[in-house]
C-alpha positions as CSV (number, residue, x, y, z in Angstrom):
1,X,-9.0,-1.7,-9.5
2,X,-10.1,-0.8,-13.3
3,X,-12.6,-3.2,-15.5
4,X,-11.2,-4.2,-18.7
5,X,-14.0,-4.4,-21.3
6,X,-11.9,-4.1,-24.4
7,X,-13.9,-7.0,-26.0
8,X,-17.4,-4.8,-26.2
9,X,-15.4,-1.3,-27.5
10,X,-13.8,-3.6,-30.6
11,X,-17.6,-5.0,-31.8
12,X,-18.9,-1.3,-31.1
13,X,-16.5,-0.2,-33.3
14,X,-15.1,-2.6,-35.7
15,X,-11.4,-2.1,-34.9
16,X,-8.8,-4.9,-35.1
17,X,-8.5,-7.8,-33.2
18,X,-5.4,-10.2,-32.2
19,X,-6.2,-12.8,-30.4
20,X,-4.8,-16.5,-30.2
21,X,-2.5,-15.7,-32.7
22,X,-4.9,-14.5,-35.0
23,X,-4.0,-11.1,-37.1
24,X,-7.1,-9.8,-38.8
25,X,-7.1,-6.4,-41.2
26,X,-5.8,-3.9,-42.7
27,X,-4.4,-0.7,-40.7
28,X,-7.4,1.4,-41.3
29,X,-9.9,-0.9,-39.4
30,X,-7.1,0.6,-36.6
31,X,-8.9,2.2,-33.5
32,X,-9.0,6.0,-33.5
33,X,-10.1,8.4,-31.7
34,X,-13.6,8.5,-29.9
35,X,-15.7,11.4,-29.2
36,X,-17.2,12.4,-25.7
37,X,-20.2,11.1,-27.0
38,X,-19.4,7.8,-28.3
39,X,-17.9,7.5,-24.6
40,X,-20.5,7.6,-22.9
41,X,-23.2,5.6,-25.5
42,X,-19.9,2.7,-25.3
43,X,-20.4,3.2,-21.3
44,X,-24.0,2.4,-21.8
45,X,-24.0,-0.8,-23.6
46,X,-20.9,-2.3,-20.6
47,X,-23.2,-0.6,-18.0
48,X,-25.9,-2.3,-19.2
49,X,-24.2,-5.9,-19.4
50,X,-23.2,-5.7,-15.9
51,X,-26.3,-4.7,-14.4
52,X,-27.8,-7.7,-16.8
53,X,-25.3,-10.0,-14.9
54,X,-25.3,-8.6,-11.1
55,X,-27.7,-8.0,-8.0
56,X,-27.5,-3.9,-7.1
57,X,-27.0,-3.8,-3.3
58,X,-29.9,-2.8,-1.3
59,X,-27.3,-0.4,1.6
60,X,-29.0,2.7,2.0
61,X,-25.9,4.0,3.9
62,X,-23.1,3.1,1.5
63,X,-25.0,4.2,-1.4
64,X,-25.3,7.4,0.3
65,X,-21.5,7.6,1.6
66,X,-20.7,6.6,-2.2
67,X,-22.8,8.8,-4.0
68,X,-21.3,11.6,-1.9
69,X,-18.1,11.2,-1.6
70,X,-17.8,10.7,-5.2
71,X,-19.8,13.4,-6.7
72,X,-17.3,15.9,-4.0
73,X,-14.3,14.5,-5.3
74,X,-15.6,14.4,-9.2
75,X,-16.8,17.9,-8.7
76,X,-13.2,19.0,-7.5
77,X,-10.8,17.6,-10.0
78,X,-11.4,20.8,-12.4
79,X,-11.0,18.3,-15.7
80,X,-13.9,17.0,-17.8
81,X,-16.6,19.3,-17.7
82,X,-18.0,17.3,-20.5
83,X,-18.9,14.9,-17.6
84,X,-20.1,17.0,-15.2
85,X,-23.8,15.8,-15.1
86,X,-22.9,11.8,-16.3
87,X,-21.5,10.8,-12.9
88,X,-22.7,8.0,-11.2
89,X,-21.8,6.0,-8.6
90,X,-23.5,2.4,-8.4
91,X,-23.1,0.0,-5.5
92,X,-23.1,-4.5,-6.8
93,X,-23.9,-6.9,-4.2
94,X,-20.5,-8.4,-3.6
95,X,-20.2,-12.5,-4.6
96,X,-18.7,-13.2,-1.4
97,X,-17.2,-16.2,-3.1
98,X,-14.8,-14.6,-5.4
99,X,-12.4,-12.5,-3.1
100,X,-10.9,-11.3,-6.7
101,X,-13.8,-9.0,-6.9
102,X,-15.5,-8.7,-4.1
103,X,-13.0,-6.0,-2.4
104,X,-13.2,-4.0,-5.9
105,X,-13.9,-0.8,-7.7
106,X,-14.1,-0.4,-11.1
107,X,-14.2,2.7,-13.9
108,X,-16.4,1.9,-17.1
109,X,-15.3,5.5,-18.8
110,X,-18.1,7.9,-19.0
111,X,-17.9,9.1,-15.5
112,X,-20.1,5.5,-14.4
113,X,-18.2,4.0,-11.7
114,X,-19.5,0.7,-9.8
115,X,-18.7,-0.2,-6.3
116,X,-18.4,-3.9,-4.3
117,X,-20.5,-2.9,-0.8
118,X,-18.2,-5.7,0.2
119,X,-15.3,-3.1,-0.4
120,X,-17.0,-0.6,2.3
121,X,-17.1,-3.6,4.8
122,X,-13.5,-3.7,3.9
123,X,-12.4,-0.3,4.7
124,X,-14.4,-0.1,8.0
125,X,-11.9,-0.2,11.0
126,X,-13.5,-1.0,14.7
127,X,-17.0,0.0,13.3
128,X,-16.5,3.2,11.2
129,X,-15.4,3.8,7.9
130,X,-12.5,5.4,7.2
131,X,-14.1,8.1,4.5
132,X,-9.8,8.9,3.6
133,X,-9.4,5.2,2.5
134,X,-12.4,5.1,0.3
135,X,-12.2,8.8,-1.1
136,X,-8.5,8.0,-2.3
137,X,-10.1,4.9,-4.1
138,X,-12.7,6.6,-5.8
139,X,-10.7,9.4,-6.6
140,X,-8.1,6.6,-8.6
141,X,-11.3,5.6,-10.3
142,X,-12.3,8.6,-11.2
143,X,-8.7,9.3,-12.3
144,X,-9.6,6.5,-14.8
145,X,-12.3,8.2,-16.4
146,X,-11.0,11.6,-16.4
147,X,-8.4,10.9,-18.4
148,X,-9.7,8.0,-20.5
149,X,-8.0,5.6,-19.2
150,X,-10.4,2.9,-21.3
151,X,-10.4,4.1,-24.6
152,X,-7.2,5.3,-24.4
153,X,-6.0,1.4,-23.8
154,X,-7.6,0.3,-26.7
155,X,-5.5,2.6,-28.7
156,X,-2.4,2.2,-28.0
157,X,-2.9,-1.8,-27.2
158,X,-4.3,-1.6,-31.0
159,X,-1.6,0.2,-32.6
160,X,0.4,-2.4,-30.6
161,X,-1.3,-5.2,-31.6
162,X,-0.8,-4.1,-35.7
163,X,3.5,-3.8,-34.6
164,X,3.3,-7.2,-33.6
165,X,1.0,-8.5,-36.7
166,X,3.0,-7.3,-39.3
167,X,6.3,-7.9,-38.1
168,X,7.2,-10.2,-40.4
169,X,6.7,-8.0,-43.3
170,X,9.8,-6.2,-41.5
171,X,13.6,-7.7,-41.9
172,X,14.5,-8.8,-39.1
173,X,18.4,-9.7,-38.3
174,X,17.4,-12.9,-36.6
175,X,18.8,-16.4,-36.7
176,X,14.8,-17.1,-36.1
177,X,13.3,-15.4,-38.6
178,X,9.4,-14.1,-37.9
179,X,7.5,-14.2,-34.5
180,X,5.5,-17.5,-34.1
181,X,2.0,-17.6,-33.3
182,X,2.9,-18.2,-29.3
183,X,5.8,-15.7,-29.4
184,X,2.8,-13.1,-30.7
185,X,0.3,-14.0,-28.6
186,X,2.8,-13.3,-25.3
187,X,4.3,-9.7,-27.1
188,X,0.6,-9.2,-26.8
189,X,-0.3,-10.1,-23.3
190,X,2.7,-8.4,-22.3
191,X,1.9,-4.8,-24.0
192,X,-1.1,-5.2,-22.9
193,X,-0.6,-5.9,-19.1
194,X,2.6,-3.1,-19.4
195,X,0.4,-0.1,-20.2
196,X,-2.6,-0.8,-17.8
197,X,0.5,-0.9,-14.9
198,X,1.4,2.3,-16.3
199,X,-2.6,3.9,-16.1
200,X,-2.8,2.5,-12.4
201,X,0.4,4.0,-11.2
202,X,-1.1,7.7,-13.4
203,X,-4.7,6.6,-11.5
204,X,-2.8,6.3,-7.7
205,X,-1.1,9.6,-7.8
206,X,-3.8,11.5,-8.8
207,X,-6.7,9.9,-7.4
208,X,-4.7,10.7,-4.4
209,X,-4.3,14.5,-5.9
210,X,-8.2,14.8,-6.6
211,X,-9.3,13.4,-2.9
212,X,-7.1,15.8,-1.6
213,X,-8.6,19.0,-3.4
214,X,-12.3,17.6,-2.4
215,X,-10.9,18.0,1.5
216,X,-9.8,14.2,2.3
217,X,-6.7,13.3,3.5
218,X,-5.7,11.6,0.0
219,X,-2.4,10.3,-0.1
220,X,-2.9,9.4,3.8
221,X,-5.4,7.6,2.3
222,X,-3.9,5.4,-0.1
223,X,-1.4,4.6,1.6
224,X,-3.5,3.4,3.9
225,X,-5.5,1.3,1.9
226,X,-2.7,0.3,0.3
227,X,-1.0,-1.0,3.8
228,X,-4.1,-2.5,4.2
229,X,-4.0,-4.4,1.2
230,X,-1.0,-6.0,2.0
231,X,-1.5,-7.1,5.7
232,X,-4.8,-8.5,4.5
233,X,-2.5,-10.5,0.8
234,X,-5.4,-8.9,-1.5
235,X,-3.7,-9.6,-4.7
236,X,0.0,-9.9,-3.8
237,X,1.4,-10.0,-7.2
238,X,5.0,-10.0,-8.1
239,X,7.2,-8.3,-10.5
240,X,8.0,-12.2,-11.9
241,X,4.1,-11.9,-12.7
242,X,4.9,-9.0,-15.0
243,X,6.4,-11.3,-17.6
244,X,3.7,-14.0,-19.6
245,X,2.7,-17.2,-18.1
246,X,0.3,-19.2,-18.3
247,X,-2.7,-19.6,-16.3
248,X,-4.9,-22.6,-15.1
249,X,-6.8,-22.9,-18.7
250,X,-3.7,-22.6,-20.4
251,X,-4.3,-19.2,-21.7
252,X,-1.2,-16.9,-21.5
253,X,-1.7,-14.0,-18.8
254,X,0.4,-11.1,-17.2
255,X,0.1,-9.0,-14.2
256,X,-2.0,-5.7,-15.3
257,X,-1.4,-3.8,-12.1
258,X,1.7,-2.9,-9.8
259,X,3.0,-4.8,-7.0
260,X,2.0,-3.0,-3.7
261,X,5.5,-1.7,-3.0
262,X,5.9,0.1,-6.4
263,X,2.4,1.3,-5.9
264,X,3.7,2.8,-2.4
265,X,7.3,4.2,-3.6
266,X,5.7,6.1,-6.2
267,X,2.8,7.6,-4.4
268,X,5.1,8.6,-2.0
269,X,7.1,10.3,-4.7
270,X,4.7,11.9,-5.8
271,X,3.8,13.3,-2.4
272,X,6.7,14.3,-2.5
273,X,6.7,16.5,-5.3
274,X,3.1,18.0,-4.7
275,X,4.4,18.7,-0.9
276,X,7.4,20.6,-2.3
277,X,4.9,22.8,-4.9
278,X,2.5,23.2,-1.5
279,X,6.0,24.6,0.7
280,X,5.8,27.4,-2.3
281,X,2.3,29.2,-0.3
282,X,5.0,29.8,2.2
283,X,7.9,31.2,0.3
284,X,5.1,33.2,-1.4
285,X,3.7,34.9,1.7
286,X,7.7,35.8,2.2
287,X,8.1,37.1,-1.7
288,X,5.0,39.5,-0.8
289,X,6.3,40.6,2.5
290,X,9.5,41.2,1.0
291,X,7.5,42.9,-2.0
292,X,9.2,40.7,-4.5
293,X,6.0,40.4,-6.6
294,X,7.2,38.3,-9.6
295,X,8.4,36.1,-7.6
296,X,5.0,35.9,-5.3
297,X,3.1,35.4,-9.2
298,X,5.3,32.2,-9.7
299,X,4.9,30.6,-6.3
300,X,1.4,30.8,-6.7
301,X,0.9,30.3,-10.3
302,X,2.4,27.0,-9.3
303,X,-0.4,26.9,-6.3
304,X,-3.0,27.1,-8.3
305,X,-2.3,25.1,-11.1
306,X,-2.1,22.2,-8.5
307,X,-5.0,23.1,-5.9
308,X,-7.7,24.9,-8.3
309,X,-9.5,25.4,-6.0
310,X,-7.5,26.9,-3.4
311,X,-9.1,30.4,-3.1
312,X,-6.4,31.3,-0.4
313,X,-3.6,30.6,-3.9
314,X,-6.4,33.0,-6.2
315,X,-6.3,36.1,-3.9
316,X,-2.6,36.2,-3.1
317,X,-1.9,35.2,-6.7
318,X,-4.2,38.9,-7.6
319,X,-2.2,40.1,-4.9
320,X,1.3,39.8,-6.6
321,X,0.2,41.0,-10.0
322,X,-1.7,43.9,-8.1
323,X,1.4,44.6,-5.9
324,X,3.5,44.5,-9.3
325,X,1.3,47.3,-11.0
326,X,1.2,49.4,-7.8
327,X,5.1,49.6,-7.3
328,X,5.9,50.3,-11.0
329,X,2.3,53.1,-10.3
330,X,3.5,55.3,-8.1
331,X,3.9,58.5,-10.2
332,X,-0.5,57.6,-11.0
333,X,-1.2,55.8,-8.1
334,X,-0.9,59.0,-5.4
335,X,-1.7,56.9,-2.2
336,X,-0.9,53.0,-0.9
337,X,-3.8,50.9,-0.5
338,X,-3.7,48.6,2.4
339,X,-3.2,45.0,0.4
340,X,-4.1,42.0,2.6
341,X,-2.9,38.2,2.1
342,X,-3.9,35.3,3.0
343,X,-2.4,32.4,4.9
344,X,-3.2,28.7,4.8
345,X,-1.1,25.9,5.9
346,X,-1.2,24.3,2.2
347,X,1.6,21.5,3.2
348,X,-0.4,20.8,6.9
349,X,-3.1,19.6,4.7
350,X,-1.0,17.6,1.5
351,X,1.2,15.3,5.3
352,X,-2.4,14.3,5.9
353,X,-2.8,12.9,9.3
354,X,-1.6,14.1,12.2
355,X,0.5,12.7,15.4
356,X,-2.5,13.3,16.9
357,X,-5.2,11.3,14.4
358,X,-2.5,8.3,14.0
359,X,-2.7,8.8,18.2
360,X,-6.3,8.1,18.1
361,X,-6.3,5.3,15.5
362,X,-3.8,3.5,17.9
363,X,-6.3,4.2,21.2
364,X,-9.2,2.9,19.0
365,X,-6.6,-0.5,17.7
366,X,-5.4,-1.2,21.3
367,X,-9.0,-0.8,22.4
368,X,-10.3,-3.2,19.6
369,X,-8.0,-5.8,21.2
370,X,-8.8,-5.4,24.7
371,X,-11.4,-3.6,25.2
372,X,-11.6,-3.6,29.1
373,X,-8.5,-1.3,29.0
374,X,-8.9,1.5,31.6
375,X,-6.2,3.4,31.0
376,X,-6.0,2.9,27.6
377,X,-9.8,4.4,27.5
378,X,-8.4,7.4,29.5
379,X,-5.8,7.9,26.8
380,X,-8.0,7.8,23.5
381,X,-10.6,10.1,26.0
382,X,-7.9,12.8,26.3
383,X,-7.0,12.5,22.7
384,X,-10.5,12.8,21.4
385,X,-10.4,16.0,23.6
386,X,-7.4,17.5,22.3
387,X,-8.9,17.1,18.5
388,X,-11.7,20.4,20.3
389,X,-14.1,18.6,17.5
390,X,-17.9,18.7,19.4
391,X,-18.5,15.2,18.4
392,X,-15.1,13.8,19.4
393,X,-15.5,16.1,23.0
394,X,-19.1,14.4,23.4
395,X,-17.6,10.8,23.0
396,X,-14.6,11.6,25.2
397,X,-17.5,12.6,28.4
398,X,-18.7,10.0,27.7
399,X,-15.7,7.8,28.5
400,X,-14.3,9.8,31.3
401,X,-17.8,9.5,33.1
402,X,-18.1,5.6,32.1
403,X,-14.3,5.7,33.9
404,X,-15.2,7.6,36.8
405,X,-18.4,5.4,37.9
406,X,-16.6,2.7,38.3
407,X,-13.4,4.3,40.0
408,X,-15.0,8.3,41.4
409,X,-11.7,8.8,43.5
410,X,-9.2,8.0,40.7
411,X,-6.7,10.9,40.3
412,X,-6.3,10.3,36.9
413,X,-9.4,10.1,35.7
414,X,-10.4,13.9,37.2
415,X,-7.9,14.9,36.4
416,X,-8.8,14.3,33.0
417,X,-12.4,15.2,33.2
418,X,-11.4,18.7,34.3
419,X,-9.1,19.1,31.1
420,X,-12.8,17.9,29.6
421,X,-14.5,20.7,31.3
422,X,-12.7,23.3,30.9
423,X,-12.7,23.3,27.0
424,X,-16.5,22.5,27.3
425,X,-16.7,25.5,28.9
426,X,-14.3,27.1,26.3
427,X,-16.9,26.3,23.5
428,X,-19.3,27.8,25.4
429,X,-18.0,31.2,26.9
430,X,-21.1,31.8,28.6
431,X,-21.1,28.2,30.3
432,X,-19.4,29.4,33.9
433,X,-20.5,26.7,35.8
434,X,-18.7,24.3,33.8
435,X,-15.6,26.6,34.0
436,X,-15.8,26.4,37.8
437,X,-16.0,22.5,37.4
438,X,-13.0,22.5,36.1
439,X,-11.2,24.3,38.4
440,X,-13.2,22.0,41.3
441,X,-11.8,19.1,39.2
442,X,-8.4,20.1,38.8
443,X,-8.5,20.6,42.6
444,X,-9.6,17.3,44.1
445,X,-7.1,15.7,41.3
446,X,-3.9,17.3,43.4
447,X,-5.4,17.1,46.9
448,X,-5.5,13.1,45.6
449,X,-1.7,13.9,44.6
450,X,-1.7,13.9,40.5
451,X,1.6,15.9,39.7
452,X,-0.5,17.0,36.4
453,X,-3.3,18.5,38.0
454,X,-1.3,20.5,40.0
455,X,0.5,21.7,37.0
456,X,-3.5,22.2,35.2
457,X,-4.7,24.0,38.2
458,X,-1.5,26.7,38.3
459,X,-2.2,27.5,34.6
460,X,-6.3,27.3,35.6
461,X,-5.1,29.9,38.4
462,X,-2.9,32.4,36.1
463,X,-5.8,32.6,34.1
464,X,-8.2,33.9,36.2
465,X,-5.6,36.2,37.3
466,X,-4.5,34.6,40.6
467,X,-0.6,34.6,39.6
468,X,0.2,34.7,43.7
469,X,-2.0,31.3,44.3
470,X,-0.5,29.8,40.7
471,X,3.1,30.4,41.4
472,X,3.2,28.5,44.5
473,X,1.2,26.3,42.7
474,X,4.4,25.9,40.0
475,X,6.8,25.9,42.7
476,X,5.1,22.8,44.8
477,X,4.7,21.6,40.9
478,X,8.8,21.7,40.4
479,X,9.7,20.3,43.9
480,X,8.0,17.0,42.0
481,X,9.4,17.2,38.3
482,X,12.4,19.0,36.7
483,X,12.8,17.4,33.0
484,X,9.0,17.4,31.0
485,X,8.1,19.9,28.9
486,X,5.8,21.0,31.3
487,X,8.3,21.8,34.2
488,X,10.6,23.6,31.1
489,X,7.3,25.7,30.9
490,X,6.6,26.1,34.4
491,X,9.7,27.2,35.0
492,X,10.3,29.6,32.4
493,X,7.3,31.0,33.5
494,X,8.7,31.8,37.0
495,X,12.0,32.9,35.6
496,X,9.4,35.5,32.9
497,X,7.9,36.7,36.6
498,X,11.0,37.5,38.3
499,X,12.2,39.3,35.7
500,X,8.8,41.3,35.2
501,X,9.7,42.4,39.0
502,X,13.5,43.6,37.6
503,X,12.6,45.4,34.6
504,X,9.6,47.0,36.8
505,X,11.4,50.3,37.5
506,X,14.3,50.1,34.8
507,X,13.8,49.2,31.0
508,X,16.5,46.8,30.1
509,X,19.5,46.5,27.3
510,X,18.6,44.4,24.7
511,X,21.3,43.8,22.1
512,X,20.8,40.3,21.2
513,X,18.2,37.7,20.4
514,X,19.0,33.9,21.2
515,X,22.7,35.3,21.2
516,X,22.4,37.1,17.7
517,X,24.1,40.4,18.1
518,X,23.5,43.2,16.6
519,X,26.3,44.0,14.5
520,X,27.0,40.5,14.0
521,X,28.4,38.9,10.5
522,X,26.6,36.5,8.4
523,X,29.1,34.2,9.2
524,X,28.8,34.5,12.8
525,X,24.8,34.1,12.2
526,X,24.9,31.0,10.4
527,X,27.6,29.6,13.0
528,X,25.2,30.0,15.5
529,X,21.6,29.3,13.9
530,X,22.9,26.9,11.1
531,X,22.3,27.7,7.5
532,X,19.1,29.4,6.5
533,X,16.2,28.2,4.9
534,X,15.9,30.8,2.6
535,X,17.9,34.1,1.2
536,X,15.8,37.3,0.4
537,X,16.7,41.2,-0.5
538,X,16.5,43.4,2.4
539,X,14.7,46.9,1.0
540,X,13.7,49.7,2.5
541,X,11.8,52.6,1.5
542,X,11.8,51.1,-1.5
543,X,15.5,51.0,-1.8
544,X,17.9,47.6,-1.0
545,X,20.1,48.2,1.5
546,X,21.6,43.9,2.3
547,X,20.0,40.6,2.6
548,X,17.4,39.0,4.4
549,X,18.1,35.4,6.4
550,X,15.1,33.2,7.3
551,X,14.3,31.4,9.9
552,X,10.6,30.2,9.6
553,X,11.2,26.6,11.7
554,X,12.2,29.3,15.0
555,X,10.3,32.2,13.8
556,X,13.4,34.4,13.1
557,X,14.3,36.7,10.6
558,X,17.7,38.4,10.7
559,X,18.4,41.8,8.3
560,X,22.1,42.6,7.4
561,X,23.1,46.3,5.6
562,X,27.2,46.4,4.7
563,X,27.7,42.8,5.9
564,X,26.3,43.5,9.6
565,X,23.0,42.4,11.2
566,X,21.4,45.8,11.9
567,X,17.7,44.2,12.5
568,X,16.3,41.1,14.1
569,X,12.7,40.3,13.9
570,X,10.8,37.2,15.7
571,X,7.6,36.0,14.7
572,X,5.9,32.9,15.0
573,X,7.4,30.0,14.1
574,X,6.2,28.0,11.6
575,X,5.1,25.0,13.3
576,X,3.1,27.1,15.3
577,X,3.8,25.6,18.2
578,X,6.0,26.7,21.4
579,X,8.2,23.3,21.0
580,X,11.8,23.5,21.8
581,X,14.8,23.7,19.2
582,X,17.6,21.0,18.7
583,X,19.5,23.5,20.9
584,X,16.3,23.5,23.5
585,X,15.9,27.1,22.2
586,X,12.3,28.2,22.2
587,X,11.0,29.0,18.5
588,X,9.6,32.2,20.2
589,X,12.2,33.9,22.6
590,X,11.3,36.0,25.7
591,X,12.3,39.6,24.6
592,X,12.8,41.9,27.6
593,X,10.5,40.0,29.4
594,X,7.8,39.6,26.9
595,X,6.8,37.2,24.2
596,X,4.9,36.7,21.1
597,X,1.0,36.5,22.2
598,X,1.7,38.7,25.3
599,X,-1.6,41.0,26.3
600,X,-0.6,44.8,25.5
601,X,-1.5,45.2,29.0
602,X,1.0,43.1,30.0
603,X,3.8,44.7,27.8
604,X,2.9,47.9,29.3
605,X,3.2,46.5,33.0
606,X,6.9,44.8,32.3
607,X,8.2,47.8,30.2
608,X,6.3,50.9,30.7
609,X,4.8,53.0,28.8
610,X,6.2,53.1,24.7
611,X,8.0,55.8,23.8
612,X,6.1,56.6,20.5
613,X,3.4,54.5,19.0
614,X,2.9,54.3,15.2
615,X,0.3,52.3,13.1
616,X,1.8,49.6,10.0
617,X,0.0,51.4,7.1
618,X,0.2,48.2,5.3
619,X,-1.1,45.6,7.9
620,X,-2.6,48.3,10.4
621,X,-0.4,46.8,13.6
622,X,-0.2,48.7,16.4
623,X,3.9,49.1,16.9
624,X,4.9,50.0,20.5
625,X,8.8,51.2,20.6
626,X,10.9,51.3,22.9
627,X,14.7,52.8,23.3
628,X,17.3,50.1,24.7
629,X,20.6,51.3,24.5
630,X,21.7,51.8,21.0
631,X,19.2,49.4,19.7
632,X,15.1,50.0,19.2
633,X,12.8,47.7,20.7
634,X,9.7,47.7,18.5
635,X,6.4,45.4,19.6
636,X,4.1,44.8,16.7
637,X,-0.2,44.4,17.8
638,X,-2.4,42.3,16.2
639,X,-5.2,44.6,15.9
640,X,-7.8,41.4,16.1
641,X,-6.3,40.1,19.7
642,X,-4.5,43.2,20.7
643,X,-1.7,40.4,21.8
644,X,2.1,40.9,20.5
645,X,2.4,39.2,17.6
646,X,5.8,40.7,16.4
647,X,9.2,41.7,18.0
648,X,11.8,43.6,16.4
649,X,15.6,44.8,17.8
650,X,17.2,47.2,15.1
651,X,20.0,49.6,15.5
652,X,18.8,53.4,16.0
653,X,20.4,53.3,12.9
654,X,17.8,52.1,10.8
655,X,15.0,52.7,13.1
C-alpha cells in the first residue's frame, strides 16, 4: 500500500536513472542522503501532483476517523519527532472503475498519507467500521513515512542500478560475457520489486505494533484485513510473479508486494516475538517480589523499549533500580519504605481480540445472513451484556425488549433479561429497583422451568445473604444438571457449606494443598503438577534458603529448603478466571474451607478468630495466622476489598 514516485524524486535531485536499458551518468550523480527539509519539499511536490489529478472526498465522518486514528498512532510511534507537526491524512474520492486503487492507502513521505474513501467502505462490517483493521493499515503507512522507505528505496535502487550499469566493466566468467539490454532491465525490475517487498514486511509488522501502542488491537486488526483481502481476492499475488514478466504493454514488471500468505506468516511470527517480550512483564513482577532487582530491571527495560508509553513499565523499571539501591544501602538508609509496583496484563493486550469479542463478531455475521434468527439475537444480547460496556448494555437491552415484546413468556429471554438488569443495577449501585427486577425475572423464568434461571436465582440469593433458600435452589438445580461447569460450581458451594459446618467447632488440620504436602521433594511436586513455568531463589530475611517453583497458571508457588517443601502459597491464577486446570482442579483451591476472594467476615465465620494478626510492611496487607497441627496457615487480606488475597501454608520452623 505504498505509492512509488521515484520519477519525481529523480527529477527533483538529478539522480541517475536507468530505464529501458539506457545507462546514464557517472557514479557521482547517484542518489545521496536527503535531509528532513528536502524530504518535506519532495513530499509537497508529489502531494500537489496527486491533488491536481484526484478529487478529495467530502465524507465528513470518514475524514474525522482517519484524522483521529492516524494522529493517535503517529503520536504513539515515539519516532520521527521532526514530523510531529507535519502528519496529515487526506481522504481521496475513489475511482470505483479501478479496483486496484480504490481499496488503497499510500504514503508519500514527509508525514503525508492518502486514503481512498472506498477503503473505509471495505472495512465496514455490518454497518460498523472496524477501527482495528483501519488502525493497522494506517500504522502500516505511518511506518513507511517514519522509516523513510521512499527515500531509502531510491538510494538503494540507485546503488543497485549503478552496479547493473557497470557490470560490463567487470570481468565476467561466463560464456555470455556482459548482460544484454533486456537482461539489464529485468535485473533492475527484480531488484526494485525485491527491495519494496522487504519494506512491506517491515511496514506490516511495525505498523501493527504502532497501532497496538496507540491502544488498538493492531495485530488482530492486521491479520483480519489480510484474511479479508484473501477472501475478497484483492491483489491476489503469487510467488511466480516475483520474477520479471511482461505486462500487457510489453514492459517488464515484477510484483512489489509479498503474497498474503507470506505477510500473514511474517506478521504472526513477529506477534509471537512481541508476545514473548510482553510476558516479560509478568516475570518482572515476580522478580520484584522475589527481590531479584537486576532481573526485574532487565525485564522492564525490554518492556519500555517496545512499549515506550507503558507507564506501568517505567514505574516498575524505576522501582527495580530503587530496590537495587536500597538493598545495598541498608547501613545508610535506616528505614524500609513501602515501594509499590503496578501490574498490567500486557500479554493479553498483545493477543488482541478475546473469545468474547470473536463471539460477538460471529453472532453479528450470522444475523447479517439471517436477520430474523431470534435465538441468535438472544445469544448476541448475552455476549454484549458480558462486556459490561455501557453502549453494549444499551444494545442488549433493546434486543431483549424486542424479543420479549413478541414472546413475553419465553423463559430464556426472561432469564437473559434478568442478567441484564442485574448488571445495569451493578453499574448504578443505588438502583435498588433494578436489582429487584433481576430477581423477579429470574424467579419468573425459574417458575417456567428455566434451568439457568434456577441457578442464577440461587446465586443472587447467596449475594443477598438468603443462604438457606439459595442452597435449596442449588439442590434443585443439581437434580437437573450435574455435568456442566455451573453444576460443578454449585456442588463445590454445597461442599464448602458442609465444610464450614464441620470446621465451625474444630479448626482443620491442613498439611497439603492440591496434593502437595509439606516436606515433599521437588521430584514429587513435578510428578503432581508438572514442570514449573519458572524457578527462582527462595530468600527469607535476606538469606537464600532454597528454591521457589512458580506455577502462575494455577496460582501456586512452592518453596523448598533443604530439598523439601516448607511453604505452599495460593495466589490468583494468571488467567484471572476460576476455570479448572487439565486435571479438573480449580487453580485457586479451597484451603480449610476458605477460598480466595472470601471476605474477612466469612473467614472468621469458618475458622474463628486468628491466633495472631500482623501487617505486611511491604504490601500493607493484613496477615491472619491460624495453627494447623505442625503447620501454620496465613491468610493475606487485601486492604482495598477486605477479602482474602492469598493463602500460605508453611511449616512452623519457618513461620
